[in-house]
N, C-alpha and C positions, 0 to 999 in steps of 0.2 A: 788256406791251400797254400806252400810255399810257393812264390812266382816271381822267376829272373828275367829280367828283360834287360834286353843291351840299347845302349843311346837311349839312357830313362833322363839324361836331364835338362833334354829340351824336345819342346816340339810335340810330334805323336808321343813318344817314349814317358816322356813326363805328362801330358795326358792320362796314359794309359793308367800310370803310378797312382796319379792322385785318387782316378777314379777308384780302381783297387784297393786302396787304402780306407778309402770312405765305405767300400762295403764291408770291411772286416778281413782282407787277405791279408798276408805277411810278405812284403815286396823286398825283393833286394834287388837294387839299381844298380847299372851297370852305369859307370863313366868315361872318358877319357882325361877330364880337367878336373883335379881334386880337388879345387874351391867349390865348381859346382858341385859335386857332390855331396859336399860338405853343408851348403844353403839345401840341398836336396832331403837330406836326414834332417837337419835342425827344423824345415817347412813341415814334412813327413812323419818324422820320424822311423823312417825305412832304413833296413840296413843297403850297407854298398858298398859295391866292389871297383877296383879301377885296375884297368887297363888298357893301352893302343893296340885296337884293333889293326893296326896296319904292322905290327910286329908278332909273329905267330908263337915266338916263343914267351912273349906276354902273355898273349892269348890261352898258352898253357899251363902255365904258374897260373893263370885267373884259372880255370879249371881244377888244379890240384887246388885253389885254395877254397872254392867253392865246395868241393868232394869233402875236406877236411873241417869246415864249419857250420856245415848244414847235413842234419842227417835224412836230409829231405826234401825231391823236390818236386814238385807238384805239374808244373811248367815252365818250359823254356819259352823265351818269344825272342827270336831272332829279331831283334828290330832295326839295331843299330845300323846306317848305310849311311853312303855318300851320291852327292850326284853328278851333273855331264861338269861341275867345277866352272868357274866365271868365264874359263877361254878353254871352250870344248875341243881347240886343234891342239891344245900342249898333252901331252902323253905325259902321266906319272907313274911313279913308282913306288912301292913301299920298301918299309928299312930289309925286306928279302929282297929288292928286285923283282917283284910283281906288278904289275901290271896295277894300277890300286885301285880301279873299280872294283875289277877281278879281287882286288886281297880282301876287301872290307866287304862288300854286297855280300858276297859267296863265301871266299874260302875261311875269310875268318869264325865264320857260322857255322861252316863244317868241319871245322876241327873242332871248335869247343862243343858241339852238340855231339862229335862220335868221342870228346872224353865224357862226357856227362851221361853216354848212354847208362851203363853201371846204376847210377843213381837214377837216373829215370825209371828203369827198370824194376830197382827195386821199391820204388817209391809208388807203382802201377795200381791202378790206374791213372796212366799221367797223360801228360800232352807237348807237342813240341808244334808252334807258329812261327813261322816262317813269312814276315811282312815283304811282299815281292812287289810287282807289280805290273801295271796291264800293258805297259813297254816291254814287251821282248823282240830278240832277234837273235837266229839260230846260230849257233858257235861257229866259229871257221875253227877246226880242230889242226888246220895246216898251221895258221897263224892265232891261236887262240889270244894272244896277248899284244897283241893287234900292232908286232914289232914293223912290219913292213910299209901300212896303211892306218892311223891312227884317225880315230871320228870318238870323241868323248859321247856322244849320243848312241854310239854301237856300241860302245865298252859299257855303258852303264846298262844296255840292253841284254846284249849277253849276262852279266852277271845277274842280272833277276831272272832271267831264262833259267841260269844255272841253279839258283836256289829253288824251283819246281822240279827243276831234275832231280837235286839231290832230295827234295820232297816226295818225290815217288817212288824212289829207292829205297830211301830208309823206311819208308811208311811198310812196305814190303818185308822187310828185314824183322821187323817190331812187330807185323801184325798179331801174333801171335803172343805176343810179351805184355800187352794191356797199353800198349804206350801208339797214341793215335798223333799222326805227321799229316799236317795240313797249311798248305802258303793262301794268301790272299792277295788282291791291290785292294788296300783299303778305301780307296777315295783318290779321285783327280784334282792333283796339284792343291793341295793343302797348305795353309801359311806356314810349313817349315822353311830351315834352312836352307836346304837343296833346292827349293823354289824359289826363292829370294836372292840366292846365290845365282842359280839362271836368268834373273828377270823376266821368271813367268808370271803371267795373271793369275790368281788366286781363283780357284773353281768351284772348290769343297773347303769345310769346316771342319775343324780337328774331332766335333761332336760329331759328322758323320760317318769321318773314318776311323777313329777309336770305338765306336759305337760296333762298326763288323768286326773290328778285331777283339771285343771284350765279349762279343758271341763266341769266339772260337775259344777263349780263354777259360770263361766261364758258365756257358748256357748247357744244360745237359744236352741237350737235341742232338749237335752235333759229333757227340764224344764219340761212335761206334763210326763216324765215317773218318777213312782215314785215306791219305794218299791223293785227297783232291786239292784244284785250285779254285777259289772262291773271288768271284769279282764284285769288293764289297759284301753281301750277305747270299748270292745267287750263285750256285756252282756254277761254272766256267769252263772253256775248252781252253789249256794254252797253246801256245804256237808248238804246232805239228811238230820237232824237233822233240818235245818232250816227251812221247808218246814213241820212241825210237827206243828200245832196247839197246842196240850196241852203241846208241852217242850217249844214253847215259853210261855204259862202261867205259865207253874212249874216256868222259868226265871223271867218273870215280879214280881210271888209272892216272888222269892228268893229276887228279887234286893229291891224292897219296903220293905221288912222285914229288910236287911243289913243298910240299909242307914236310917232306921228309929231307928234302935237300933245304930247306932253310932250317930245319932244327940242326942236323948233321951240321951246317955251316956252324951256327950260333956256340955248339956244345964243343965244335973244334978250335 
């Protein structure tokens, strides 16, 4: 299988890449830092692609590169993400002027996945795995980018729920195309950059979280399941907003508008 992992140069992404290479899979590792990608390529022999997910024009270029370089894509793992940051009270924006957690944790994966749907469909049966979180909070569509009252924890939780809402919608769209789409909370507080940055106590290992993600990537059992959210390996229920078709429709409208505005601005 050809498996693309975003955020593959450290933490959970690097763990997944290592285990999949050991299992004989063809891994395409994405990262932001060219030097880290070079080291990863030397260590594991993987193909690499580079892009800064805070910039939607680079996400666009990344999708073009993947579609041009690879004739199939069996699994897309949207793993890249950021936490609340060292100062949760400080609001940050992406290169496109979008609240940073929403931009990186959700919108970059949303746009990349939509751009790669033709390749995933042509490679069917194929899978999309969205690495989300048990930390979720309903999106305030009156102020989705939290410009009026910012809290890094809320920004993170909204972005993670957005991932799950997108998972449900995309699964419905691709159900007949042979592409399954699922999301999961791999494990609580693994030893990752975002956990260390937030000063949180580690509670789980990369083995625990990685095993749950690998199950959705390679295990034949969950393949027919689509549009689901898992807590570890157990199917679970996300925040109630995820079940609202109206809320998911609002999210898609917002996402399409943000992507279009960002790319139009870059093109101009």
